[in-house]
C-alpha positions in Angstrom: 0.0 0.0 0.0 1.2 3.5 -1.1 1.5 5.7 2.2 3.1 8.4 1.0 3.4 10.1 -2.4 5.2 13.2 -3.3 4.9 14.8 -6.9 7.1 17.4 -8.4 7.7 19.0 -5.1 9.4 22.4 -5.3 10.0 25.0 -2.5 11.2 28.3 -2.7 12.3 30.5 0.2 13.1 34.4 -0.2 13.5 34.0 -4.0 15.9 30.8 -3.6 14.8 27.3 -4.9 15.5 25.1 -1.8 13.9 21.9 -3.7 13.2 21.2 -7.2 10.7 18.9 -8.8 11.0 16.3 -6.0 9.1 12.9 -6.4 9.2 9.8 -4.4 7.1 7.2 -2.5 7.1 5.3 0.6 4.9 1.9 0.8 3.4 0.0 3.9 6.4 -2.1 5.6 9.3 -0.7 4.0 12.0 1.7 5.5 12.9 4.4 2.7 16.1 6.3 3.2 16.5 10.0 2.3 20.4 10.5 1.8 22.3 13.4 1.1 24.7 15.9 2.5 24.1 18.6 5.0 22.0 21.4 3.2 20.9 19.2 0.4 17.0 19.8 1.1 16.3 16.9 3.3 15.0 18.7 6.5 13.0 21.0 4.3 11.3 18.1 2.6 10.5 16.3 5.8 9.0 19.9 7.1 6.7 20.0 4.1 5.5 16.4 4.6 4.6 17.3 8.3 2.8 20.5 6.9 5.2 22.7 9.0 6.2 24.6 5.5 3.9 25.6 2.9 4.3 24.1 -0.4 5.7 26.4 -3.4 4.6 23.8 -6.1 3.8 20.1 -6.5 1.9 17.7 -4.2 2.3 15.5 -1.0 -0.5 12.7 -0.4 -0.5 10.4 2.7 -2.6 7.7 2.5 -4.5 9.5 -0.2 -5.2 12.7 1.8 -3.7 16.0 0.5 -1.3 17.5 2.9 -2.2 20.9 1.4 -6.1 20.7 1.2 -6.8 18.0 3.5 -4.4 18.7 6.4 -5.9 17.2 9.4 -6.9 13.6 7.8 -3.5 13.7 6.4 -2.0 14.0 9.7 -3.8 11.5 11.1 -1.5 8.9 9.6 1.8 10.3 10.2 3.9 10.7 13.1 7.4 12.5 13.0 10.3 13.9 14.6 12.2 16.6 13.0 15.9 16.9 14.0 15.5 16.2 17.7 12.6 15.0 19.8 11.0 17.7 22.1 10.5 16.4 25.6 10.1 17.8 28.8 13.4 16.8 30.8 11.9 17.5 34.3 9.2 14.9 33.7 9.5 11.2 33.4 9.4 9.4 30.2 5.6 8.3 31.2 4.5 11.4 32.1 5.8 12.9 28.8 4.0 10.2 27.0 0.8 10.5 29.1 0.9 14.2 28.2 1.2 13.8 24.6 -1.6 11.1 24.6 -3.9 13.2 26.0 -4.1 15.2 22.7 -5.3 12.3 20.9 -8.8 10.1 21.3 -8.4 6.5 22.3 -5.0 6.4 23.7 -5.1 4.5 27.1 -2.5 3.3 29.6 -2.4 -0.1 27.8 -1.6 1.2 24.5 1.2 3.4 26.1 2.5 0.4 28.0 2.6 -1.7 24.7 4.6 1.2 23.0 6.9 1.5 26.0 7.8 -2.3 25.5 8.3 -2.0 21.8 10.8 0.9 22.2 12.5 -1.1 25.0 12.0 1.4 27.6 10.0 -0.2 30.4 12.9 -0.2 33.0 13.6 3.5 32.7 10.3 4.7 31.9 9.4 6.1 35.3 12.7 8.0 35.5 13.1 11.6 34.4 14.0 12.5 31.1 17.0 14.5 32.1 18.8 11.2 33.3 18.3 9.5 29.8 20.9 9.1 27.3 20.7 10.6 23.7 19.5 7.2 22.6 16.8 6.9 25.2 15.5 10.3 24.3 15.5 9.1 20.7 13.3 6.2 21.5 10.8 7.9 24.0 10.7 10.5 20.8 9.5 7.7 18.6 7.2 6.2 21.3 5.4 9.7 21.2 5.3 9.7 17.5 3.6 6.2 17.5 0.9 7.2 20.2 -1.7 7.7 17.8 -0.9 4.4 15.6 0.1 6.1 12.4 0.8 4.4 9.3 3.8 6.2 8.3 6.9 7.4 10.4 9.1 10.3 9.2 12.2 10.7 11.0 14.8 13.5 10.5 18.6 12.4 10.9 17.5 10.1 14.0 20.9 8.5 14.5 22.9 11.9 14.8 24.7 11.9 18.3 24.1 8.3 19.0 26.9 5.8 19.9 27.3 2.5 17.9 24.7 0.6 20.4 22.1 3.3 20.1 22.4 3.4 16.6 21.9 -0.4 16.4 19.0 -0.4 18.8 17.1 2.2 16.6 17.9 0.4 13.4 16.5 -2.7 15.1 13.4 -0.8 16.3 12.8 0.7 12.8 12.9 -2.7 11.1 10.8 -4.2 13.9 8.1 -1.6 13.1 8.5 -1.8 9.4 8.3 -5.7 8.9 6.4 -6.9 11.8 4.1 -3.7 12.5 3.6 -2.9 8.9 4.5 0.8 9.5 6.0 2.7 6.6 9.2 4.6 7.8 10.7 7.5 6.0 14.3 8.4 7.3 16.7 11.1 6.4 20.6 10.8 6.9 23.8 11.6 5.4 25.6 8.3 6.9 25.9 6.1 4.0 26.8 3.1 6.1 23.6 3.1 8.4 21.5 3.8 5.5 22.6 0.4 3.7 22.2 -1.6 6.8 18.6 -0.2 7.6 16.8 0.6 4.6 14.8 -1.2 1.6 15.3 1.7 -1.1 17.1 4.8 -0.7 16.7 8.3 -2.5 19.6 10.4 -3.2 19.1 14.1 -3.0 21.6 16.8 -3.7 21.1 20.5 -4.0 17.4 20.3 -3.9 17.2 17.5 -6.5 16.6 13.8 -6.6 19.7 12.6 -8.2 19.4 8.9 -7.9 17.4 5.9 -6.5 18.8 2.6 -5.4 17.1 -0.5 -4.2 19.0 -2.2 -1.5 17.2 -5.5 -1.4 16.8 -6.3 -5.1 16.0 -10.2 -5.7 18.0 -11.9 -8.4 15.1 -12.5 -10.6 13.7 -9.0 -10.7 14.4 -6.6 -13.9 16.6 -4.3 -11.8 18.5 -7.0 -10.1 22.1 -6.3 -8.6 24.7 -6.0 -10.8 28.0 -7.2 -9.2 31.8 -7.0 -10.2 33.5 -10.4 -10.4 37.0 -11.4 -10.7 37.7 -14.6 -12.4 41.2 -16.3 -11.5 42.0 -19.1 -13.8 45.1 -21.4 -15.2 45.0 -19.1 -18.3 43.6 -15.4 -17.7 44.3 -14.1 -21.1 42.7 -16.9 -22.8 39.8 -16.4 -20.5 39.8 -12.7 -21.3 39.8 -13.2 -25.0 37.0 -16.0 -24.5 34.6 -13.5 -22.7 35.2 -10.8 -25.1 34.2 -13.2 -27.8 30.6 -13.6 -26.0 30.2 -9.7 -25.7 30.7 -9.9 -21.9 31.6 -6.7 -20.4 35.4 -7.5 -19.0 38.9 -6.4 -18.1 42.2 -8.0 -17.7 43.4 -7.3 -14.5 46.7 -8.4 -12.5 44.5 -10.6 -10.2 42.4 -12.1 -13.0 39.6 -11.3 -15.5 37.1 -8.6 -14.2 33.6 -8.8 -15.5 30.3 -6.8 -14.6 27.0 -8.9 -14.4 24.0 -10.1 -12.6 25.1 -13.2 -10.1 22.4 -15.5 -11.9 24.5 -15.4 -15.0 27.7 -16.6 -13.4 27.2 -20.5 -13.4 26.9 -20.5 -17.1 29.9 -18.5 -17.6 32.0 -21.1 -15.3 30.3 -24.1 -17.0 31.5 -22.7 -20.4 34.8 -22.0 -19.4 35.0 -25.5 -17.9 34.0 -26.9 -21.1 36.6 -25.4 -23.1 39.4 -26.8 -20.7 39.9 -23.5 -18.8 40.7 -24.3 -15.1 39.0 -22.1 -12.6 40.8 -21.4 -9.2 38.4 -18.6 -7.9 35.5 -16.4 -8.7 35.4 -13.3 -6.3 32.6 -11.1 -5.9 33.2 -7.3 -5.6 29.9 -5.7 -4.9 29.5 -2.0 -5.2 28.9 -0.3 -2.0 26.4 2.3 -1.3 29.4 4.7 -0.8 30.3 3.7 -4.6 27.0 4.4 -6.1 26.7 7.8 -3.9 30.1 9.2 -5.0 29.5 8.0 -8.6 26.0 9.6 -8.8 26.7 12.9 -6.9 30.0 13.5 -8.8 28.0 12.9 -12.3 25.4 15.3 -11.0 27.9 17.8 -10.0 29.5 17.7 -13.5 26.6 18.3 -15.2 25.7 21.3 -13.1 29.1 22.8 -14.2 
């Protein structure tokens, strides 16, 4: 189910175009990353989704409700945190949640307890927020955003300032919400490694424009199945290289073997063909392109086009 749909979104502030023609989607049960350097337009986009900024051009719909023309109904389906969660530090975690719960109908004590267990704060929920670590504050913030049972969760740089344990706990929580509770998660960050571990799909934004999209969990039988680099190490690399060239395979002769680029599902046939031609294979090593490589390649290409 499509929870969030952004079409041709643009934002101009003081005659400066901050966002230009942004389009993206978030579906139920998936974590979608919004990756880009600081100042790329991530927070502005999230504020537009949550109705904190007025849209200059384009359209945002949440569960079919237009944020601009049907704001109240759209906001029923979304919970969000922009930058850092706002909590009352002199109150306990439970008192904070009870206060925010009073703003919604049908949020009782049992539901608060359920969310507290979900975010793994049961042991500290009655302590004052001023005694919490940053990671604990983030979990209470997410609990706050989940009080009214939203279908879409929008988070702006939630891992900022967290230690490695806090980052993993947050990642595990978001994966649980997506896979077990069916919540759609839209999360921004500039940390490539975390996005690759956390997300199903990633949109790359730079200078206010979407310049790339990457599917992290593609399957081998899909049309856009992942393409990897492989290095074939054989008893005759030169012959292997010439043979692959004759098959119109994208390949290159390296010092450590013959490098090719293709889907992994195509490798068995290549191996079988080489063996049938009396070429001994010592190893086939996969060299998967990382998100970092894709990000650098895409953003470099974008900057080249802009110049």
